[in-house]
C-alpha positions as CSV (number, residue, x, y, z in Angstrom):
1,M,32.1,-160.1,-210.3
2,A,33.2,-163.1,-208.2
3,T,31.8,-164.2,-204.8
4,Y,33.9,-165.6,-202.0
5,G,33.4,-166.8,-198.4
6,T,34.9,-165.6,-195.1
7,T,35.8,-167.1,-191.7
8,N,32.1,-166.7,-190.8
9,K,30.2,-169.3,-192.8
10,Y,27.2,-166.9,-192.9
11,I,29.1,-164.0,-194.4
12,N,30.2,-163.7,-198.1
13,Y,31.7,-160.9,-200.1
14,S,32.1,-160.1,-203.8
15,V,34.9,-158.5,-205.8
16,N,33.5,-156.5,-208.7
17,S,35.0,-154.5,-211.6
18,Q,33.7,-152.4,-214.5
19,E,35.5,-150.6,-217.4
20,L,34.0,-147.2,-217.4
21,S,35.7,-145.7,-220.4
22,Y,38.9,-145.7,-222.6
23,D,40.9,-143.0,-224.2
24,I,42.3,-143.6,-227.7
25,N,44.9,-140.9,-227.6
26,S,46.4,-141.8,-224.2
27,N,45.8,-145.6,-224.7
28,T,44.2,-145.9,-221.2
29,S,41.0,-147.1,-219.6
30,V,39.3,-146.1,-216.4
31,V,38.2,-149.1,-214.3
32,R,35.9,-149.1,-211.3
33,V,36.4,-151.8,-208.6
34,W,34.2,-152.3,-205.6
35,I,33.7,-154.9,-202.8
36,D,30.3,-155.8,-201.3
37,V,29.5,-157.9,-198.2
38,W,26.3,-159.6,-196.9
39,R,25.0,-162.3,-194.6
40,T,23.5,-165.4,-196.2
41,N,20.9,-165.8,-193.5
42,T,18.2,-163.4,-192.4
43,G,17.4,-162.0,-189.1
44,Y,21.0,-161.4,-188.0
45,T,23.3,-158.4,-188.0
46,T,27.1,-158.2,-187.8
47,Y,28.9,-155.0,-187.0
48,G,32.4,-153.9,-185.9
49,S,35.5,-152.3,-187.4
50,G,38.2,-153.3,-189.9
51,T,39.7,-152.7,-193.3
52,V,38.7,-153.8,-196.8
53,Y,41.5,-154.2,-199.4
54,A,41.6,-154.4,-203.2
55,R,44.6,-155.2,-205.4
56,I,44.1,-153.7,-208.9
57,N,46.7,-154.4,-211.6
58,G,49.3,-154.9,-208.9
59,T,48.5,-151.9,-206.7
60,V,46.8,-152.3,-203.3
61,Y,44.0,-149.9,-202.3
62,S,42.0,-149.9,-199.0
63,A,39.1,-148.5,-197.1
64,G,38.2,-148.4,-193.4
65,I,35.1,-150.3,-192.0
66,T,33.2,-148.7,-189.1
67,S,30.7,-150.2,-186.7
68,S,28.0,-148.1,-188.3
69,Q,28.3,-150.4,-191.4
70,K,25.8,-153.1,-190.4
71,I,26.1,-156.4,-192.2
72,T,22.7,-158.0,-192.9
73,S,21.2,-160.1,-195.6
74,S,21.2,-157.0,-197.8
75,A,24.6,-156.3,-199.3
76,I,26.5,-153.2,-198.3
77,R,29.4,-151.7,-200.2
78,L,32.7,-151.6,-198.2
79,G,34.9,-149.8,-200.7
80,T,34.9,-148.4,-204.3
81,W,37.9,-147.4,-206.3
82,E,38.3,-145.9,-209.8
83,V,41.7,-146.5,-211.4
84,T,43.3,-145.4,-214.8
85,I,44.9,-148.3,-216.5
86,G,47.5,-148.0,-219.3
87,H,47.1,-150.5,-222.2
88,E,49.8,-152.3,-224.1
89,A,51.2,-150.8,-227.3
90,N,48.8,-152.8,-229.4
91,G,45.8,-151.5,-227.3
92,S,45.1,-154.7,-225.4
93,K,45.1,-155.1,-221.6
94,T,44.2,-157.7,-219.1
95,I,44.4,-156.8,-215.4
96,S,44.2,-158.8,-212.2
97,I,41.7,-157.8,-209.6
98,S,41.5,-159.3,-206.1
99,G,40.1,-158.3,-202.6
100,W,40.0,-159.4,-199.0
101,I,38.6,-158.2,-195.7
102,S,40.1,-157.9,-192.2
103,H,37.2,-157.3,-189.7
104,S,37.0,-157.5,-185.9
105,R,34.3,-160.3,-186.2
106,F,35.6,-162.2,-189.3
107,S,38.2,-162.2,-192.1
108,S,38.9,-163.6,-195.5
109,S,41.8,-164.7,-197.8
110,E,42.7,-162.6,-200.9
111,N,40.6,-163.7,-203.8
112,G,40.2,-162.4,-207.3
113,Y,40.2,-162.9,-211.1
114,Q,41.5,-161.6,-214.4
115,H,39.6,-158.8,-216.2
116,R,40.3,-158.3,-219.9
117,L,39.7,-154.7,-220.9
118,T,38.5,-153.4,-224.2
119,D,41.2,-153.4,-227.0
120,I,41.8,-149.8,-227.8
121,P,42.2,-149.2,-231.5
122,R,45.7,-148.2,-232.2
123,Q,47.6,-146.7,-235.2
124,A,47.9,-148.5,-238.5
125,N,51.3,-150.2,-238.8
126,I,53.5,-151.4,-241.7
127,T,54.1,-155.1,-240.7
128,D,56.3,-156.1,-243.6
129,C,58.2,-154.4,-246.4
130,S,61.1,-155.3,-248.8
131,D,64.0,-153.5,-250.5
132,F,63.2,-152.5,-254.1
133,T,64.8,-151.1,-257.3
134,D,63.9,-148.1,-259.5
135,V,62.0,-150.4,-261.9
136,D,59.9,-152.1,-259.2
137,N,56.5,-151.2,-257.9
138,P,57.2,-151.3,-254.1
139,S,54.6,-152.8,-251.7
140,F,54.1,-153.3,-248.0
141,K,51.8,-155.2,-245.7
142,Y,49.8,-153.3,-243.1
143,S,47.6,-153.7,-240.0
144,N,44.9,-151.1,-239.3
145,P,42.9,-152.4,-236.3
146,G,41.1,-149.1,-235.8
147,N,40.1,-149.0,-239.4
148,W,41.5,-145.5,-239.6
149,N,41.8,-143.5,-242.8
150,M,45.4,-144.0,-244.1
151,E,47.9,-142.3,-246.3
152,C,51.2,-143.8,-247.5
153,W,54.3,-142.2,-249.1
154,L,57.9,-142.8,-250.3
155,E,60.6,-140.6,-248.8
156,P,64.1,-140.7,-250.3
157,N,66.9,-139.8,-247.9
158,P,64.6,-139.8,-244.8
159,N,63.5,-136.4,-243.5
160,G,63.1,-135.3,-247.1
161,D,60.1,-134.7,-249.4
162,H,57.3,-137.2,-249.7
163,Y,56.7,-138.7,-253.1
164,A,54.1,-141.0,-254.6
165,V,51.5,-140.2,-251.9
166,R,48.5,-142.5,-251.9
167,T,45.4,-143.1,-249.7
168,L,44.3,-146.6,-248.7
169,S,41.8,-148.3,-246.4
170,G,41.1,-151.6,-244.7
171,T,42.0,-153.2,-241.4
172,S,44.8,-155.2,-243.0
173,G,46.2,-156.2,-246.4
174,T,49.0,-155.4,-248.9
175,F,49.4,-152.2,-250.7
176,T,51.4,-151.9,-254.0
177,W,52.3,-148.7,-255.7
178,D,51.8,-148.3,-259.4
179,L,54.4,-145.6,-259.9
180,T,54.2,-143.2,-262.8
181,D,57.3,-142.4,-265.0
182,E,57.4,-139.0,-263.3
183,E,57.4,-140.5,-259.9
184,R,60.2,-142.9,-260.8
185,D,62.2,-140.0,-262.1
186,Q,61.6,-138.1,-258.9
187,L,62.9,-141.0,-256.8
188,R,66.0,-141.5,-259.0
189,T,66.9,-137.8,-259.0
190,A,66.5,-137.7,-255.2
191,C,68.8,-140.7,-254.8
192,K,72.4,-139.4,-255.4
193,G,74.1,-142.8,-255.4
194,K,73.5,-146.1,-257.0
195,T,71.8,-147.0,-253.8
196,C,70.2,-145.0,-251.0
197,T,67.6,-145.3,-248.3
198,I,63.9,-144.7,-249.0
199,R,61.5,-144.5,-246.1
200,V,58.2,-146.3,-246.8
201,G,55.7,-144.4,-244.6
202,L,52.1,-144.9,-243.5
203,Y,49.9,-142.2,-241.8
204,S,46.7,-143.1,-239.9
205,N,44.0,-141.2,-238.0
206,N,44.3,-138.0,-240.1
207,K,48.1,-138.1,-239.8
208,T,48.0,-138.4,-236.0
209,W,50.2,-141.5,-236.2
210,A,53.0,-142.6,-238.5
211,S,54.5,-146.0,-239.1
212,Y,57.5,-146.4,-241.4
213,Q,60.3,-148.7,-242.5
214,D,63.6,-147.6,-244.1
215,K,64.4,-149.8,-247.1
216,K,67.4,-150.1,-249.5
217,Y,66.6,-148.6,-252.9
218,T,68.8,-149.5,-255.8
219,I,69.0,-147.8,-259.2
220,V,69.5,-150.3,-261.9
221,N,68.3,-148.4,-265.0
222,A,70.1,-145.0,-265.1
223,P,73.2,-145.2,-267.4
224,P,74.8,-142.0,-268.7
225,S,75.1,-141.3,-272.4
226,F,77.4,-139.6,-274.9
227,T,76.8,-138.5,-278.5
228,G,79.9,-139.9,-280.0
229,V,83.7,-139.9,-280.2
230,T,85.8,-137.7,-282.5
231,V,88.9,-139.5,-283.8
232,Q,91.7,-137.3,-285.2
233,A,95.1,-138.3,-286.7
234,V,98.0,-136.4,-285.2
235,N,100.9,-136.2,-287.7
236,P,99.1,-138.1,-290.4
237,F,100.5,-139.0,-293.8
238,G,97.9,-137.7,-296.1
239,S,94.8,-139.3,-294.8
240,L,96.7,-142.3,-293.3
241,Y,97.4,-143.2,-289.7
242,L,101.0,-144.2,-290.3
243,Q,103.0,-146.6,-288.2
244,S,106.0,-145.0,-286.4
245,K,104.7,-141.5,-287.4
246,S,101.1,-140.8,-286.4
247,S,99.2,-140.6,-283.1
248,I,95.5,-140.7,-282.4
249,K,93.6,-138.0,-280.6
250,F,90.2,-139.0,-279.1
251,T,87.5,-136.5,-278.0
252,V,84.4,-137.8,-276.2
253,N,81.4,-135.6,-277.1
254,G,78.2,-134.9,-275.3
255,A,78.6,-137.0,-272.2
256,Q,76.0,-136.5,-269.6
257,G,74.4,-138.3,-266.7
258,I,70.7,-138.5,-265.9
259,Y,68.5,-138.1,-262.8
260,G,71.0,-135.7,-261.3
261,S,74.2,-137.8,-261.8
262,T,77.4,-136.2,-263.2
263,I,80.2,-137.6,-265.3
264,E,83.1,-138.7,-263.1
265,S,85.6,-140.2,-265.5
266,Y,86.5,-141.3,-269.1
267,S,88.3,-144.4,-270.2
268,I,89.8,-145.2,-273.6
269,K,91.4,-148.6,-274.2
270,G,92.7,-150.4,-277.3
271,G,95.8,-152.3,-278.4
272,D,98.8,-151.1,-276.3
273,Y,97.1,-147.9,-275.3
274,S,95.1,-147.1,-272.2
275,Y,93.7,-143.9,-270.6
276,S,91.6,-143.2,-267.5
277,G,90.9,-139.8,-266.1
278,K,88.6,-136.8,-265.8
279,E,89.4,-135.2,-269.1
280,N,87.4,-136.1,-272.2
281,T,90.4,-136.0,-274.5
282,Y,93.3,-138.4,-274.9
283,T,96.2,-138.6,-277.4
284,T,98.1,-141.8,-277.8
285,G,101.8,-142.1,-278.2
286,V,103.3,-142.7,-281.7
287,L,101.6,-145.8,-283.2
288,N,104.2,-148.6,-283.1
289,K,102.1,-151.3,-284.7
290,A,100.2,-151.6,-287.9
291,G,96.8,-153.1,-288.5
292,N,93.2,-152.5,-287.1
293,I,92.9,-151.3,-283.5
294,E,89.6,-151.5,-281.8
295,F,89.2,-148.9,-279.0
296,T,86.5,-149.1,-276.3
297,V,85.5,-145.6,-275.0
298,T,83.6,-145.6,-271.7
299,V,82.1,-142.9,-269.6
300,T,81.3,-143.4,-265.9
301,D,78.9,-141.3,-263.9
302,S,78.8,-140.4,-260.2
303,R,76.6,-143.4,-259.4
304,G,79.0,-145.8,-261.0
305,F,77.0,-146.5,-264.1
306,T,78.8,-146.7,-267.4
307,A,78.1,-146.3,-271.1
308,S,80.5,-147.5,-273.9
309,K,81.1,-147.3,-277.6
310,T,83.7,-148.9,-279.8
311,V,85.7,-147.2,-282.6
312,N,88.2,-148.7,-285.0
313,V,91.3,-147.2,-286.4
314,T,93.4,-148.7,-289.2
315,V,97.1,-148.1,-288.9
316,T,99.0,-148.4,-292.2
317,E,102.3,-150.4,-292.1
318,Y,105.4,-148.3,-292.7
319,T,109.1,-149.1,-293.1
320,Y,112.0,-146.7,-293.3
321,P,113.9,-146.3,-296.6
322,T,116.9,-148.6,-297.2
323,L,120.2,-147.8,-299.0
324,K,123.2,-149.8,-300.1
325,L,126.3,-148.0,-301.4
326,E,129.2,-149.2,-303.6
327,A,131.9,-146.8,-304.6
328,Y,135.3,-147.4,-306.2
329,R,138.0,-145.8,-308.4
330,C,137.5,-146.2,-312.1
331,T,138.4,-144.9,-315.5
332,S,136.4,-142.2,-317.2
333,A,134.4,-144.9,-318.9
334,G,133.5,-146.4,-315.5
335,V,135.8,-149.4,-315.7
336,K,136.9,-150.3,-312.2
337,D,140.6,-149.5,-311.6
338,I,141.2,-149.2,-307.9
339,A,145.0,-148.6,-308.3
340,K,145.1,-145.9,-311.1
341,G,141.6,-144.8,-311.6
342,T,141.2,-141.0,-311.2
343,Y,137.4,-141.2,-311.5
344,I,135.0,-142.5,-308.9
345,A,132.0,-144.7,-309.7
346,V,129.0,-144.5,-307.3
347,K,126.3,-147.2,-307.3
348,S,123.4,-146.7,-304.8
349,T,120.6,-149.1,-304.4
350,F,117.6,-147.9,-302.4
351,T,114.1,-148.8,-301.5
352,Y,111.1,-147.0,-299.9
353,C,107.8,-148.1,-298.4
354,A,105.2,-148.5,-301.1
355,I,102.2,-146.8,-299.6
356,T,99.8,-144.3,-301.1
357,G,101.6,-140.9,-301.6
358,N,105.1,-142.1,-300.7
359,S,108.1,-141.8,-302.9
360,I,111.8,-140.8,-302.7
361,K,111.4,-137.0,-302.3
362,N,115.0,-136.0,-301.9
363,K,118.4,-137.6,-302.7
364,Y,122.0,-136.6,-303.3
365,I,125.5,-137.8,-303.9
366,K,128.3,-135.9,-302.3
367,I,132.1,-136.4,-302.8
368,N,134.3,-134.7,-300.3
369,G,131.3,-132.7,-299.1
370,T,130.5,-131.3,-302.5
371,S,127.1,-132.2,-304.1
372,K,127.6,-134.1,-307.3
373,S,124.1,-135.3,-308.3
374,T,120.5,-135.4,-307.3
375,A,119.2,-137.1,-310.4
376,F,120.4,-140.7,-310.0
377,N,118.3,-143.8,-309.9
378,S,118.4,-146.9,-307.7
379,G,120.9,-149.4,-309.1
380,S,122.5,-147.1,-311.6
381,I,126.1,-146.2,-311.7
382,A,127.2,-142.5,-311.8
383,V,130.8,-141.6,-312.6
384,F,132.5,-138.5,-311.3
385,G,136.1,-137.2,-311.8
386,T,138.8,-136.4,-311.5
387,Y,140.3,-137.3,-308.1
388,A,143.9,-137.4,-307.1
389,L,145.4,-140.9,-306.6
390,N,147.4,-140.0,-303.6
391,Q,144.5,-138.8,-301.5
392,T,141.5,-140.5,-300.0
393,H,138.0,-139.3,-300.9
394,D,134.7,-139.4,-298.9
395,V,131.6,-140.5,-300.7
396,E,128.2,-139.8,-299.1
397,V,124.8,-140.8,-300.5
398,S,121.4,-139.9,-298.8
399,V,117.8,-140.6,-299.7
400,T,114.7,-139.1,-298.0
401,D,111.2,-140.4,-298.6
402,A,108.0,-138.3,-298.7
403,V,107.2,-139.4,-295.2
404,G,110.2,-137.4,-294.1
405,N,112.6,-140.2,-293.0
406,S,116.1,-140.3,-294.4
407,I,119.0,-142.8,-294.6
408,K,122.6,-141.8,-295.3
409,V,125.6,-144.0,-296.1
410,Q,129.2,-142.9,-296.3
411,T,132.3,-144.7,-297.6
412,E,136.0,-143.8,-298.2
413,I,137.9,-144.2,-301.5
414,T,141.5,-145.0,-300.6
415,I,144.5,-143.6,-302.4
416,G,145.5,-145.1,-305.7
417,K,149.3,-145.4,-305.9
418,I,151.1,-146.0,-302.6
419,P,154.9,-145.3,-302.7
420,L,155.8,-146.6,-299.3
421,V,153.6,-147.4,-296.3
422,I,154.3,-148.7,-292.9
423,P,151.1,-150.4,-291.7
424,I,149.5,-149.7,-288.3
425,H,151.0,-152.9,-286.8
426,K,154.4,-151.6,-287.8
427,N,155.6,-155.1,-288.5
428,G,155.9,-155.0,-292.3
429,L,156.3,-152.7,-295.2
430,G,154.3,-151.9,-298.3
431,A,155.6,-150.5,-301.5
432,G,153.0,-149.5,-304.1
433,R,150.4,-151.1,-301.9
434,F,149.3,-151.5,-298.3
435,C,151.0,-154.3,-296.3
436,T,148.2,-156.7,-295.3
437,V,150.2,-159.4,-293.5
438,E,152.5,-158.9,-290.6
439,G,156.2,-159.7,-291.2
440,Q,156.0,-159.2,-294.9
441,F,157.3,-156.7,-297.4
442,Q,154.6,-156.5,-300.0
443,V,155.2,-154.9,-303.4
444,G,152.6,-153.5,-305.6
445,F,155.0,-152.2,-308.3
446,D,156.4,-154.1,-311.3
447,L,159.8,-155.7,-310.3
448,N,162.7,-154.7,-312.6
449,L,165.8,-156.3,-311.0
450,F,169.3,-155.0,-312.2
451,G,171.4,-156.6,-309.5
452,G,171.7,-160.1,-308.0
453,F,169.1,-161.8,-306.0
454,M,170.0,-163.2,-302.6
455,I,168.3,-165.3,-299.9
456,N,170.0,-165.4,-296.5
457,D,173.2,-164.0,-297.9
458,Q,173.1,-166.7,-300.6
459,E,173.1,-165.4,-304.1
460,Q,170.4,-167.0,-306.2
461,P,170.5,-167.7,-309.8
462,V,168.9,-165.3,-312.1
463,F,166.0,-166.6,-314.0
464,E,166.3,-166.3,-317.8
465,L,163.6,-166.5,-320.4
466,V,164.4,-169.6,-322.4
467,E,162.9,-169.9,-325.9
468,T,161.3,-173.3,-326.4
469,I,161.1,-175.0,-329.7
470,D,158.4,-177.4,-330.6
471,V,159.8,-180.6,-332.3
472,E,157.6,-182.9,-334.3
473,I,158.6,-186.5,-333.8
């Protein structure tokens, strides 16, 4: 209530207000406002007509004044109004109240004051909350001015099920969950990715009101698993992974995700070999290097988590067999005679990779396509006959190791006696031999000269064998 004067120094008026009630559900109050008027001296009466005004929370209300309303030293009420006032979201409200009079005998200015209404208890609210991981115990700060009964929950993928429901009390504070293993598993399973949104919720007033915040939830502790890796040699040599022969087949066994995740891909990497795909098996190409190869096998789940194991494979070094071949005409005793020998000597020198289980498994000597021997040794000389002097002969030797790799060498035995040959360059002549130098006549026979010997049409002296006598002086 506040009292104010008018243009008549003996007449005052008052502006009055009272909060009659408030409603929690509608967050409103009912306020009564009235204006009284009186004379400050006794024995006098003022009457006439006019209007009394009240401005309540910005809205103007009015009431008429009649001559029957006599103004004396006893206060009379000119107007009364009851108004419903809406409060702020937090339940608080302060309103302005003012009044003034316009009368045929006097008047006043607008005068008034501020009236703070009762704070209406509102819902409990989450005031602060942070992102959290699957190994954390999440928490939030809250305000509960109405001291309502409260219930909180965690809701993965909002509009889903409520997990980890708890009750709490107090007008303000911090609440922290102590999650059980089962509750952690529920949250992880409900979150399909490595991250998702979890709604942190708070009910109050028997679930009449809800306050919530959506926070980022990150799974940091949910890797997949697999029981092992089967490693199998493809084209092994015995039990060996053999260089240039074998391959490796990998099979990833028992891979599975947890908390609802699935296996998305497999990766196998080591040395020069790499695989990534959806199949759990992989076969390398032929192993081209020897030594130990460490492979890393990795499985990746639908959340992007991985699990890895390493396996080691030892590749045994391997080289192909080698062969050197020497073949020539010879006598039956094996004495080299490339001009008149009707036998052929064959000398083969060969090697093979000295690894467990390897040897020369097959070998042969062929002359002119006909097999001659399979029982020769490296470095030994085998003699075969007889072969015409006026024909060439093909010699072929082959060795095959136990791994299955072969080497074959061929050579040609030229004719023995050559009567007369014009060489390929056609600028020369050979008799009894091939002509090896252009512009020459080369003779491979013994020379028995019965006629003269001329050079450039000039007869040359014939050489005679002169007997020499040693004389002692």
